[in-house]
C-alpha positions in Angstrom: -2.9 22.7 36.5 -2.1 19.3 34.9 0.1 19.1 31.7 -0.6 16.1 29.5 1.4 14.5 26.8 1.0 11.6 24.6 3.4 8.9 23.2 2.6 6.0 20.9 3.8 2.4 21.4 6.3 0.5 19.2 7.1 -3.0 18.2 10.3 -4.8 17.5 12.0 -5.3 14.1 15.2 -6.4 15.7 15.7 -6.8 19.3 18.9 -5.1 20.6 19.5 -7.4 23.7 21.9 -9.8 21.9 24.1 -7.2 20.2 23.3 -3.8 21.3 21.9 -2.9 18.0 18.2 -2.9 17.2 15.4 -1.5 15.1 11.7 -0.8 15.8 8.6 0.8 14.4 5.7 2.9 15.8 2.3 1.5 16.3 -0.9 3.4 17.2 -1.5 2.1 20.8 -0.8 5.0 23.0 0.0 6.2 26.6 -1.0 9.5 27.9 0.7 11.2 31.0 -0.4 13.9 33.2 2.0 15.8 35.4 1.0 18.2 38.2 3.6 20.4 39.7 3.6 20.8 43.5 5.8 22.2 46.2 6.4 19.1 48.0 9.8 18.1 46.4 8.4 14.5 46.3 7.3 12.5 43.2 4.4 10.1 43.2 3.0 8.1 40.4 -0.2 6.2 39.5 -0.8 3.9 36.7 -4.6 4.0 35.9 -6.1 0.5 35.9 -2.8 -1.2 37.1 -2.5 -0.2 40.9 -0.1 -3.1 41.5 2.5 -2.1 39.0 5.8 -0.4 39.9 5.7 3.4 39.5 9.4 4.1 40.0 10.1 4.6 36.3 7.5 7.5 36.0 8.7 9.0 39.2 12.2 8.9 38.0 11.4 10.4 34.6 9.8 13.5 36.2 12.4 13.8 38.9 15.2 13.8 36.4 13.5 16.3 34.0 13.2 18.7 37.0 16.8 18.0 38.0 18.0 18.7 34.5 16.1 21.9 34.3 17.2 23.0 37.8 13.5 23.3 38.6 12.6 23.0 42.3 9.5 21.1 43.3 7.8 17.8 43.2 5.0 16.5 41.1 2.2 14.0 40.9 2.0 11.7 37.8 -0.6 9.7 36.3 -0.4 7.5 33.2 -3.2 5.8 31.1 -2.5 3.4 28.5 -3.9 0.8 26.0 -0.6 -1.0 25.8 -0.4 -4.2 27.7 2.0 -4.0 30.4 5.2 -6.3 30.4 4.2 -7.8 26.9 6.9 -6.7 24.6 5.1 -3.8 23.2 7.3 -1.0 24.7 5.0 0.0 27.5 7.8 1.2 29.6 9.6 3.2 26.8 6.3 4.8 25.8 5.3 5.8 29.3 8.9 7.2 30.0 8.5 9.3 26.8 5.0 10.7 27.8 6.0 11.5 31.3 9.3 13.2 30.4 7.5 15.3 27.8 4.7 16.2 30.2 7.2 17.0 32.9 9.2 19.2 30.7 6.3 21.3 29.6 4.9 21.4 33.0 8.0 23.0 34.3 8.1 25.4 31.5 4.6 26.5 32.5 5.7 27.2 35.9 9.0 28.9 35.4 11.5 30.1 32.8 13.7 27.1 32.3 16.2 26.2 29.4 14.8 24.6 26.3 15.7 20.9 25.9 16.0 19.1 22.4 14.1 15.9 21.5 17.5 14.0 21.9 18.0 15.4 25.3 14.4 14.3 26.4 15.0 10.9 25.0 18.3 10.6 26.9 16.4 11.5 30.1 13.9 8.8 29.5 16.6 6.2 28.9 18.6 7.2 32.0 15.6 6.7 33.9 14.9 3.4 32.4 18.3 2.2 33.3 18.0 3.3 36.9 14.5 1.9 37.2 16.1 -1.5 35.8 13.3 -1.8 33.2 15.7 -2.2 30.3 18.9 -4.2 29.4 20.1 -2.1 26.6 18.6 1.2 27.2 15.9 0.5 24.6 17.1 3.5 22.5 15.4 1.8 19.4 12.1 1.4 21.3 12.2 4.8 22.7 13.0 6.5 19.4 10.5 4.7 17.5 7.8 5.6 20.2 9.0 9.3 20.4 9.4 10.0 16.6 7.0 7.4 15.0 8.0 5.5 11.6 10.8 3.1 12.0 14.3 3.5 13.3 17.4 1.3 13.1 19.8 2.1 16.0 23.1 1.5 17.7 21.7 1.5 21.3 25.0 1.6 23.0 25.9 4.9 21.2 22.3 6.0 21.3 22.4 6.8 17.6 19.8 6.5 15.0 21.5 5.2 11.8 18.5 5.2 9.6 14.9 6.2 10.0 12.0 6.8 7.9 8.1 6.6 7.5 6.2 3.3 7.4 3.4 2.7 5.1 0.2 4.4 6.5 -2.1 1.9 4.6 -0.7 -1.2 6.5 -2.2 -2.3 9.7 -0.8 -4.3 12.6 -2.1 -7.4 14.2 -0.9 -8.4 17.7 -1.3 -11.7 19.5 -0.9 -11.1 23.2 -0.6 -14.5 25.2 -1.7 -14.8 28.7 1.0 -13.9 31.1 3.8 -11.2 31.4 7.4 -11.1 30.7 9.4 -8.5 32.6 12.9 -7.4 31.1 14.6 -7.9 34.6 13.8 -11.8 34.2 15.3 -12.1 30.7 18.3 -14.5 30.5 20.6 -12.1 28.7 23.5 -14.7 28.3 21.1 -17.1 26.5 20.5 -14.3 23.8 24.2 -13.8 23.2 24.2 -17.3 21.7 22.4 -15.9 18.7 24.2 -12.7 18.3 25.8 -13.5 15.1 22.5 -14.3 13.5 20.8 -11.3 15.1 23.6 -9.1 13.6 22.7 -10.6 10.2 18.9 -9.5 10.8 20.0 -6.2 11.9 22.0 -5.6 8.8 18.9 -6.6 6.6 17.0 -3.8 8.5 19.7 -1.4 7.9 19.7 -2.1 4.1 16.0 -1.6 4.1 14.6 -5.1 4.4 12.5 -4.5 7.4 10.1 -7.3 7.0 12.9 -9.9 6.5 14.8 -8.6 9.4 11.5 -8.8 11.4 10.8 -12.4 10.5 14.5 -13.4 11.1 14.6 -11.8 14.5 11.3 -13.2 15.7 12.2 -16.7 14.9 15.7 -16.3 16.5 14.6 -14.8 19.7 11.5 -17.2 20.0 14.1 -20.0 20.0 16.4 -18.4 22.5 13.7 -17.2 25.0 11.8 -20.5 24.7 8.6 -19.4 23.0 6.7 -21.4 20.4 7.4 -19.9 17.0 4.1 -21.5 15.7 2.1 -18.2 15.8 4.7 -16.5 13.6 4.9 -19.2 11.1 1.2 -19.4 10.9 0.8 -15.6 10.3 3.5 -15.6 7.7 1.6 -18.6 5.9 -1.5 -16.7 6.2 0.0 -13.6 4.3 1.6 -11.4 6.9 4.1 -9.0 5.3 6.4 -9.4 8.5 5.8 -11.0 11.8 7.8 -11.6 14.8 8.2 -11.7 18.6 8.2 -8.2 19.9 10.8 -7.4 22.4 11.3 -10.0 25.0 7.7 -11.3 24.4 5.3 -12.8 24.8 3.5 -10.7 22.1 3.9 -11.6 18.4 3.3 -8.7 16.0 2.3 -9.0 12.4 2.2 -6.3 9.6 -0.6 -6.9 7.2 -2.3 -5.4 4.2 -5.3 -3.0 5.2 -8.6 -4.9 5.8 -7.2 -8.5 5.4 -8.4 -10.9 8.1 -6.4 -13.9 7.5 -3.8 -13.6 10.2 -6.6 -13.0 12.9 -8.4 -16.2 11.4 -5.1 -18.2 11.7 -4.7 -17.1 15.4 -8.4 -17.4 16.5 -7.9 -20.7 18.5 -4.9 -19.3 20.6 -5.3 -18.4 24.2 -4.9 -14.8 24.7 -6.0 -11.5 23.2 -5.7 -10.2 19.6 -5.4 -6.5 19.0 -5.6 -4.7 15.8 -4.2 -1.3 15.3 -2.4 0.9 12.8 1.1 1.8 11.9 2.1 5.1 13.6 4.2 7.9 12.1 3.3 10.7 14.5 5.7 12.1 16.9 5.0 12.3 20.6 3.1 15.5 21.6 1.8 17.7 24.3 -2.0 17.6 24.6 -2.6 20.5 27.1 
């Protein structure tokens, strides 16, 4: 029998690559993971619709859960997602959360195993992400926003949430996804350290509650550092976005807008790529079956 779990995506408020401290918020794009226990001792993964993508992260997630629980066996894992891969929208963190949660409950169905806390499940997902080399900082901010929903302001190195809360459910999210992908392993980390002082200032703004201002600052800073055109961000802000910025290491640009408004989409209509409209997510990751 398969166990299924769901986690929602997230978007950047402040990227932690430069300083080790970040902030992120939940969005309603989602990833579901199915885990089916078997006796092979092996872990095999499949990403629906993306046969060429690396499945090592999802396999490590399930394996580490079983090791933590001292549960013998293997598993077949499948994920399905509407989050574009390698676009800065936390596809890896979201998939890791969904797989860890599904693997944990799959093991609990099969045998009496010890209970794990939400923090322990998050730690497993982050450890797997480090080992799979899909993160530089551990992406604790991204993983926490995906797992808990709402917004979080974090110290990634310490894996601590310093501030968290719910976002306004009435707001919506407009995302510009340019053509092409950006994998974390290819990011020039040294280049981002040149803006660490300014990013720290943005992070302090987020910690003080100025989430939109922090998002705007962060987006412009990282666009410059990583070589992206900041035009889409500036255009969106001029069109009335409450907050807008590069998400993660890009290339996606995320704008928070008032519900029902279309000015940001209209300002991006001539850009090459895809525009996605979704909602804020304040819901926690959950087991579906």
